[in-house]
C-alpha positions in Angstrom: 0.0 0.0 0.0 3.0 2.4 0.4 3.6 2.0 -3.3 0.0 2.8 -4.0 0.2 6.0 -1.9 3.4 7.1 -3.6 1.8 6.5 -7.0 -1.4 8.4 -6.1 0.5 11.4 -4.7 3.0 11.6 -7.6 0.1 11.3 -10.1 -1.9 14.1 -8.3 1.1 16.4 -8.3 2.2 15.4 -11.8 5.7 14.4 -10.8 7.5 11.0 -11.1 7.7 8.8 -8.0 11.5 9.4 -8.2 11.0 13.2 -7.9 8.6 12.6 -5.1 11.2 10.7 -3.1 14.4 12.5 -4.2 13.7 16.1 -5.5 14.4 19.1 -3.3 12.1 21.5 -5.3 9.6 23.4 -3.2 6.6 22.1 -5.2 7.7 18.5 -4.5 8.1 19.2 -0.8 4.3 19.7 -0.6 3.8 16.4 -2.4 6.2 14.8 0.0 4.5 16.2 3.0 1.2 14.8 1.7 2.8 11.4 1.3 4.3 11.6 4.8 0.9 12.4 6.3 -0.9 9.6 4.5 1.8 7.0 5.2 2.1 7.9 8.9 -1.4 9.0 9.9 -3.5 6.7 7.7 -1.4 3.7 6.7 0.1 3.5 10.2 3.8 3.4 9.3 6.2 4.6 11.9 8.1 7.9 11.5 11.3 5.8 11.0 9.7 3.7 8.2 8.4 6.8 6.4 11.8 8.5 6.8 13.4 5.3 5.4 11.3 5.3 2.2 12.4 8.9 1.5 15.9 8.7 2.8 15.2 11.5 5.2 15.8 12.1 8.9 13.0 11.0 11.2 12.9 14.6 12.5 12.2 16.0 9.0 9.2 13.7 8.7 8.0 14.6 12.2 8.2 18.4 11.5 6.3 18.0 8.2 3.5 16.1 10.0 3.5 18.7 12.8 3.2 21.4 10.2 0.2 19.6 8.7 -1.5 19.6 12.1 -1.0 23.4 12.4 -2.6 24.2 9.1 -5.4 26.8 9.2 -8.5 26.0 7.1 -9.2 29.8 6.9 -6.0 30.2 4.8 -6.6 29.4 1.2 -3.4 27.4 0.5 -3.8 25.5 3.8 -7.4 24.7 3.0 -6.4 23.4 -0.4 -3.9 21.0 1.2 -6.4 19.9 3.8 -9.1 19.2 1.2 -6.6 17.3 -1.0 -5.5 15.3 1.9 -9.2 14.3 2.7 -9.6 13.2 -1.0 -6.5 11.0 -0.6 -7.8 9.5 2.6 -11.0 8.4 0.8 -9.1 7.0 -2.2 -6.8 5.1 0.1 -9.6 3.7 2.2 -11.3 2.5 -0.9 -8.1 0.9 -2.1 -7.4 -0.8 1.3 -11.0 -2.2 1.5 -10.8 -3.8 -2.0 
């Protein structure tokens, strides 16, 4: 299911899975944050497992997830991220239940 998550996120952000995992571009950081949140909060991987997939420090993943928790739905860009995350949650639930 981690591969499914990585594929869904990279498709949504129109980047390759390789870019999702390796690229340092700001745009890809949002995509990566999305993948961290789904893998950790919804799939139930540990911070260490998520960090391992991306070759990142555990702390980096933890900070990205903390930042997600601090998003403000009254701010347009934050709301867009939150809404997209909810869409992913539904997609992943469907996938897991099939």
